[in-house]
N, C-alpha and C positions, 0 to 999 in steps of 0.2 A: 527419440532425443534429447538432447541437455537444455538447463533451462541460460536464457540470456541473458546473463545481468549488467545491470545498470549502474554505472557510477554514483556514486553517494552524492545526489544536492545540495547545495547550499542550503543550509536551515530559516526558513521563511514562517512567524508565530501569526504574523497580521496580527498582533498585540494581543493574541489568545494565549488563556492557558490548556485547554479544551475541545476535543472533539464539536463538541453542540457550537460551541463560538466560531470555531470553524467554518461549520455551515451556515451558520446563520451569515456569516459575514462573508463570505462566496455563493453562498445561493446553491452549492453542490452538495454531491451524497456523500456523507464520510463514511460509511460503514459497511459491508458487502458479506454478510452472513452466510448470502445463495450461493457464494461461490465454493465453498467446499469440497474438497473432492473434482473441483475443476480442473483441466489443464492449466498450465501457468499462463501460457501466452494467450491465450482464451480469455483468461482472467483479467490478464492485464490489459488487452483489447477494452474489457468491459467497464472497469476501473479507467482509464485513460478517457473515454467517449464520455461517461459519465461527471468525470470530474479532471479537465483538460488543465487545471493548475496546479494536478501532482504530478510527481515523478514516480511509479512505480520500482523498488527496490527487491529485486528477487535474494533470498536467503535460503541456505536449505537450513531444514527442521534443527538442525544440531547447533547449528552456528550463532554466536552473540552479537546483538546489536546496538547500535548507540544506545542509549536509555536518555535520548533529548526529546523535549515534542517539539515536533514543528507540522503544519498545516500542509505543508505542499511536500508530504511525505506518506507514502503508506509500503509499509515495509512484508510484502509475499513471499510470506512462506512457504515451500515447497519441499516434499522428501524424494524420494530417488527415483518415483518414477512422475516426478516433474509436475506432482497433484498441490494443490492448495492442500494444505492443511490447519491453520489455523484461520478465524477472520480474519479477513483484511481490513486495516481501521486508518483512517488518518492517523498520524501524531511521529 
């Protein structure tokens, strides 16, 4: 099953410049190290449940991403088997 890609969301920083600030201001999780190796759609559901203010953006592990910081975005890097390959985190 192929990954379901979400459009890039408008960036929101909540006047933060790092993950800790986002988590403090939002009172939600910002890092999900336990999701590495999980099927992308399951990981996406967990992230969305843990932090409803973020948009999860699926990206193939070999693709480039925009290098700006957003409190409302999580890059979910997946491989050819639709499995999470990097620790998902707000940013």
